[in-house]
TITOR-404857 format. One line per 8 residues: for each residue x, y, z of C-alpha. Coordinates in steps of 0.05 Angstrom, whole numbers, plus 5000, padded with zeros to 4 digits. Each point is the difference from the previous one (the first is absolute). Last residue first. Layout:
BEGIN
X,Y,Z; ...
//
This chain:
BEGIN
2407,3832,9416; 4954,4981,5059; 5041,5039,5051; 4985,5063,4960; 4930,4997,5029; 5019,5052,5053; 5008,5055,4949; 5041,5017,4938
5019,4953,4944; 4942,4951,5002; 5006,4949,4945; 4988,4987,4926; 5052,4956,4965; 5077,5003,4990; 5042,5026,4944; 5032,4969,4938
5042,5053,4968; 4982,5042,4939; 5045,5053,4970; 4946,5050,4983; 4996,5045,4938; 4954,5054,4974; 4983,5008,4926; 5004,5063,4958
4935,5018,4966; 4999,4970,4930; 5019,5035,4936; 5028,4937,4967; 5072,5026,4997; 4993,5025,5072; 4978,4930,5023; 5060,4970,4964
5046,5049,5033; 4973,4985,5069; 5008,4926,4988; 5072,5011,4976; 5017,5041,5061; 4969,4950,5048; 5040,4944,4968; 5065,5040,5007
4988,5012,5075; 4980,4928,5015; 5059,4969,4963; 5045,4986,5060; 4944,4964,5035; 4989,4953,4942; 4928,5002,4978; 4934,4963,5007
4949,5049,4972; 4930,5014,5027; 4943,5037,4966; 4948,5045,5033; 4931,5028,4992; 4961,5002,4935; 4946,4956,4971; 5032,4944,5041
4976,4961,5061; 5068,5000,5034; 5069,4994,4970; 5023,5014,4928; 5063,4960,4983; 5076,5003,4998; 5057,4951,4995; 5076,4996,5006
5002,5076,4991; 5053,5024,4951; 4978,5068,4975; 4961,4968,4942; 4962,4959,5051; 4983,5062,5042; 4978,5039,4937; 4955,4944,4978
4966,4993,5067; 4990,5074,5010; 4974,5009,4929; 4950,4943,5008; 4975,5028,5065; 4991,5070,4971; 4964,4973,4939; 4950,4959,5040
4995,4929,5027; 4936,4962,5017; 4989,4960,4935; 4996,4931,5034; 5031,4965,4939; 5045,5052,4969; 5023,5048,5055; 4992,4953,5059
5032,4943,4963; 5057,5043,4976; 5010,5026,5072; 5002,4929,5029; 5050,4976,4948; 5045,5059,5019; 4996,4986,5074; 5013,4926,4987
5064,5017,4964; 5021,5042,5060; 4989,4944,5047; 5041,4955,4955; 5058,5049,5003; 4988,5006,5074; 5018,4927,5014; 5010,5008,5075
4977,4926,5007; 4942,5018,5046; 4984,5059,4956; 4998,4957,4937; 4955,4948,5032; 4953,5055,5024; 5000,5030,4929; 4982,4931,4970
4939,4993,5044; 4980,5072,4984; 5009,4988,4926; 4952,4941,5005; 4946,5046,5027; 5015,5048,4943; 4993,4944,4947; 4931,4981,5026
4976,5072,5007; 5027,5025,4934; 4974,4942,4959; 4932,5008,5031; 4995,5074,4980; 5026,4988,4930; 4951,4944,4987; 4944,5043,5028
5015,5054,4950; 5004,4951,4941; 4932,4970,5016; 4987,4929,4977; 5026,4966,5063; 5009,4924,5001; 5067,5006,4964; 5025,5041,5060
4991,4940,5045; 5042,4954,4955; 5055,5052,4994; 4999,5010,5076; 5004,4927,5020; 5072,4999,5021; 4989,5065,5037; 4948,4965,5042
4933,5037,5000; 4968,5000,5069; 5030,5068,5016; 4952,5029,4949; 4946,4995,5053; 4935,4959,5008; 5002,4961,4936; 4949,4986,4946
5043,5026,4943; 4947,5050,4977; 4986,5022,5071; 5073,5007,5017; 5012,5043,4938; 4942,5046,5022; 5032,5007,5068; 5066,5019,4969
4968,5050,4954; 4962,5030,5059; 5066,5010,5037; 5028,5036,4940; 4937,5043,4994; 5006,5019,5074; 5068,5029,4989; 4976,5037,4939
4944,5033,5038; 5042,5040,5048; 5001,4981,5073; 5072,4974,4995; 5024,5070,4983; 5064,5021,4965; 5024,5069,4977; 5060,5002,4955
5052,5027,5049; 5050,4950,4971; 5021,4979,5070; 5063,4962,4983; 5019,4950,5056; 5073,4980,4997; 5016,4932,5032; 5074,4996,5017
5058,4953,4985; 5071,4990,5027; 4985,4928,5018; 4997,5010,5075; 4955,5060,4987; 4949,4959,4962; 4988,4946,5052; 4924,4998,5007
4989,4939,5045; 4935,4965,4984; 4945,5000,5054; 4950,4945,4985; 4926,5014,5005; 4935,4960,5000; 4936,5036,4981; 4967,4938,4971
4990,5016,4926; 5037,5067,5005; 5066,4965,5010; 5046,5056,5026; 5076,5002,4994; 5013,5063,5041; 5069,5027,4983; 5049,5006,5057
5048,5049,5033; 4948,5026,5049; 4940,4952,5008; 4934,5008,4965; 4931,4982,5027; 4958,5064,5007; 5021,5044,4942; 5016,4942,4953
4935,4966,5018; 4961,5063,4987; 5031,5008,4932; 4993,4927,4979; 4926,4992,5017; 4967,5006,4933; 4972,5066,4974; 4930,5017,4978
5004,5074,5024; 4932,5024,5023; 5026,5038,5060; 4947,4970,5046; 4992,4929,4973; 5067,4981,4968; 5045,5045,5043; 4965,4980,5064
5002,4926,4982; 5075,5006,4987; 5009,5032,5068; 4963,4943,5034; 5042,4948,4961; 5064,5036,5025; 4973,4999,5071; 4988,4925,4999
5070,4990,4972; 5028,5044,5056; 4965,4957,5052; 5029,4936,4970; 5067,5033,4993; 5006,5014,5074; 4987,5055,5051; 4971,5052,4953
4928,4977,5006; 4997,5010,5077; 4928,5027,4996; 5009,5044,5061; 4960,5058,4971; 5057,5050,4996; 5050,4949,4977; 4958,4970,4944
4973,5067,4978; 5070,5029,4995; 5026,4943,4958; 4939,5006,4955; 5010,5075,4994; 5072,4991,4977; 4985,4942,4955; 4944,5036,4964
5044,5061,4989; 5056,4957,4972; 4951,4957,4959; 4976,5064,4965; 5071,5027,4988; 5013,4936,4961; 5064,5015,4962; 4963,5009,4933
5021,5074,5000; 4930,5028,5007; 5011,5028,5070; 5072,5007,5022; 5020,4958,5061; 5037,5044,5051; 4935,5013,5038; 4964,5042,5052
4934,4980,5031; 4959,5027,5057; 4948,4958,5036; 4941,5011,5047; 4967,4934,5012; 4934,4965,5007; 4994,4935,5038; 5015,4928,4982
4969,4934,5020; 5021,4947,4950; 4948,4959,4966; 5028,4998,4928; 4950,5055,4980; 5028,5043,5056; 5070,4991,4975; 4976,5013,4929
4969,5067,5020; 5064,5022,5037; 5040,4982,4938; 4952,5038,4955; 5011,5064,5041; 5074,4995,4985; 4990,4993,4924; 4936,5040,4993
5034,5060,5030; 5029,5018,4932; 4933,5029,4980; 4931,4970,4989; 4989,4981,5072; 4959,4962,4983; 5009,4966,4932; 4979,4933,5027
4977,5011,5072; 5023,5033,5064; 4940,5032,5035; 4998,4948,5057; 5071,5020,5019; 4978,5072,5008; 5021,5056,4952; 5050,5056,4992
5013,5019,4927; 5075,4992,4985; 5043,5060,5015; 5027,5035,4938; 5070,4973,4983; 5070,5027,5012; 5010,4962,5066; 4943,4952,5009
4939,5004,5043; 4949,4948,5023; 4943,5005,5051; 4959,4937,5013; 4944,5004,5051; 4977,4935,5033; 5008,5023,5072; 5053,4993,5054
5054,5022,4953; 5068,4968,4989; 5054,5049,4981; 5044,4988,4938; 5063,5029,4970; 5006,4962,4935; 5066,4996,4960; 5006,4976,4929
5066,4967,4983; 5061,5001,4955; 5045,4942,5023; 4967,4960,4945; 4966,4932,5010; 5023,4949,4949; 4954,4964,4951; 5003,4929,4970
4933,4976,4975; 4969,4931,4986; 4931,4985,4972; 4930,4996,5027; 4977,5042,4939; 4989,5062,5042; 5073,4998,5020; 5026,4986,4928
4990,5071,4975; 5075,5009,5001; 5048,4947,5028; 5070,5030,5003; 5041,5045,5045; 4939,5035,5028; 5018,5065,5033; 4965,5017,5064
4976,5057,5043; 5013,4994,5074; 4957,5005,5063; 5010,5046,5059; 4964,5010,5066; 5002,5060,5046; 4972,5000,5070; 4941,5018,5046
4995,5067,4967; 5007,5065,5039; 4953,5060,4995; 4986,5061,4956; 4967,4957,4946; 5030,5027,4936; 5065,5031,5024; 5013,4944,5050
4986,4947,4949; 5046,5033,4949; 5056,5004,5052; 4994,4926,5017; 4999,4982,4927; 5065,5039,4988; 5029,4973,5066; 4993,4929,4972
5052,5018,4950; 4995,5020,4926; 5049,5005,4942; 4970,5036,4941; 4988,4961,4936; 4984,5054,4950; 4946,5036,4961; 4958,4936,4990
4957,5017,5061; 5004,4971,5070; 4947,4999,5053; 4947,4965,4958
//
């Protein structure tokens, strides 16, 4: 979208404002922002009605937006070709075929849900790198969704119930218009998170608990390692994993893999005669349990246990769900060898980012060791972020800022 993998430039609302003025030669009604996310643990569990534990990043996508009096949708993004202009009634699966399918899809999904929305002119800038596994798609969806809510008087940002509705609408847009068969974690993180907290989300009923994220008080930091191995949730492999889970449910006669109690896992696995499905189910059930244990560890400030759970999660994703890649494995191993308490891939996999739980005073040394390991393997040098738990989508410039 608006940000490439070349770097993680710092942006402000003024950048989106300036882009809008250059492209449309008029003033927007406001600027809205929505964050990317890092998932601490709970991978591929969201579309299995499981548990997840993301944080919203301070890195955000900004959208300068003007409400139109007609149904036309015009979308531009700094550093990208303009999306093909079209009317709201023309938005459909695969249309537009470019990056604009993410924001346009949100407007489509709002209409499908019965909300009266008009067309928009919108200009995007972003600090969230595309393809990094940090959910740049949910950030752009959250920004336009927040703008559409305010500009059309929908009042969906006023409380968590409205934000939950908006997150589901954004997920539907990504599934149906963008063609990415994702669960709802990314959109929930972008629209429902609180600063300084992880979002403990139960994807079976949509309920959330905000868990304090107290790393700094314990001398720790969360290092995000963007491996720069390209990642895309709309690729076929992601969909194949979801199809495997659905096939396992059919064979076991259950609605979702969440229905399997961890205590019954061995018995349930014995009912499957397909080695691939056995591995898929084992990952989902054990990963959901790891999320529960991770929350307990965070509440007790037991970061050694949290680190152990990170490692177990990565092994499960690598071996049972088979969504890791060489760059992610090297990043995790190098971080652990350099003294990280734990490390794991984060996001959908097949590239993207890893995270490492590290002592603050070891951050520099760990970065150096990871960079050296990447050089030894002939990989492109990674980028790093020190992640902090940020807030959710809101207006950052304009009269609607009172709703933040």
